[in-house]
C-alpha positions in Angstrom: 4.8 -2.7 4.5 5.9 0.7 3.6 8.9 0.7 1.1 11.4 2.4 -0.5 11.2 2.8 -4.5 14.3 3.8 -6.1 14.8 4.6 -10.2 17.1 5.8 -12.8 15.3 6.6 -16.5 18.1 8.1 -18.5 15.6 9.0 -21.2 13.2 11.8 -18.7 14.6 15.2 -19.4 13.5 17.9 -16.9 11.3 19.0 -19.5 9.4 15.7 -20.2 9.1 15.7 -16.6 7.3 18.9 -15.9 4.9 17.8 -18.5 4.2 15.0 -17.1 3.6 16.2 -13.4 1.4 19.0 -14.9 -0.6 16.4 -17.2 -0.9 14.1 -14.3 -1.4 16.3 -11.6 -0.1 14.1 -8.6 0.7 17.4 -6.7 -3.0 18.2 -6.7 -4.5 14.5 -6.5 -2.0 12.7 -4.3 -1.6 9.2 -5.5 -3.6 6.4 -3.3 -0.5 5.0 -1.1 2.6 7.7 -2.0 3.9 8.7 1.4 6.8 10.7 -0.3 8.4 11.7 -3.6 11.6 13.2 -4.4 13.4 13.4 -7.3 16.4 14.8 -9.3 18.7 14.9 -12.6 22.4 12.9 -12.2 25.1 12.6 -14.7 23.4 8.6 -15.4 19.8 10.4 -16.1 16.5 11.1 -14.1 16.4 9.6 -10.6 13.6 8.9 -8.3 13.4 8.2 -4.3 9.6 7.2 -3.3 8.3 5.9 -0.4 5.2 4.0 -0.9 2.8 1.9 1.8 3.5 -1.0 -0.9 4.7 -1.9 -4.2 1.4 -2.9 -5.3 0.3 1.1 -4.5 3.1 2.5 -6.8 2.8 -0.2 -9.9 -1.1 1.1 -10.1 -0.4 4.4 -10.0 2.0 3.9 -13.1 -0.4 1.7 -14.7 -3.1 4.1 -14.5 -1.7 7.5 -14.1 1.8 7.9 -15.5 2.0 5.4 -18.3 -1.2 6.5 -20.3 0.6 10.3 -20.3 4.3 9.2 -20.6 4.1 6.2 -23.2 0.7 7.2 -24.3 0.7 10.7 -25.2 4.1 11.6 -25.4 6.0 8.3 -26.8 8.3 7.4 -24.1 9.6 3.7 -25.0 11.9 2.8 -22.2 11.4 2.2 -19.0 13.2 2.8 -15.9 15.5 0.5 -13.6 13.2 0.2 -10.6 14.5 -1.4 -7.2 12.2 -1.8 -4.3 13.2 -2.0 -0.4 11.7 -2.5 2.8 11.4 0.7 5.0 13.6 -0.4 7.8 13.2 3.5 9.7 12.0 6.8 8.5 12.4 10.6 10.2 10.9 13.4 9.3 12.1 16.8 10.8 10.0 19.2 13.1 8.5 21.9 10.8 8.6 20.1 7.3 5.5 19.8 5.4 4.4 20.2 2.1 5.1 19.8 -1.3 8.5 21.5 -3.5 
């Protein structure tokens, strides 16, 4: 069952996010099970809203591709506050496609 994953991570800055995005290359080599990724920076930190085919797909991507860079190479020690909920419905506006 598809899930909506949201998190907030105060330690992540725009510069750190861009460094991880470039090193991991998820836009060029999309992670298995990822349907949608959107992120922004708010007063309480970095926020993400993703849709995944399953929670397991997300967990595998984090463990195998994100953590080795973010925690291994870049030394981030904190963890995000993650929440999963079952996807009830999604709508994609006509003509919307692609990244960025």
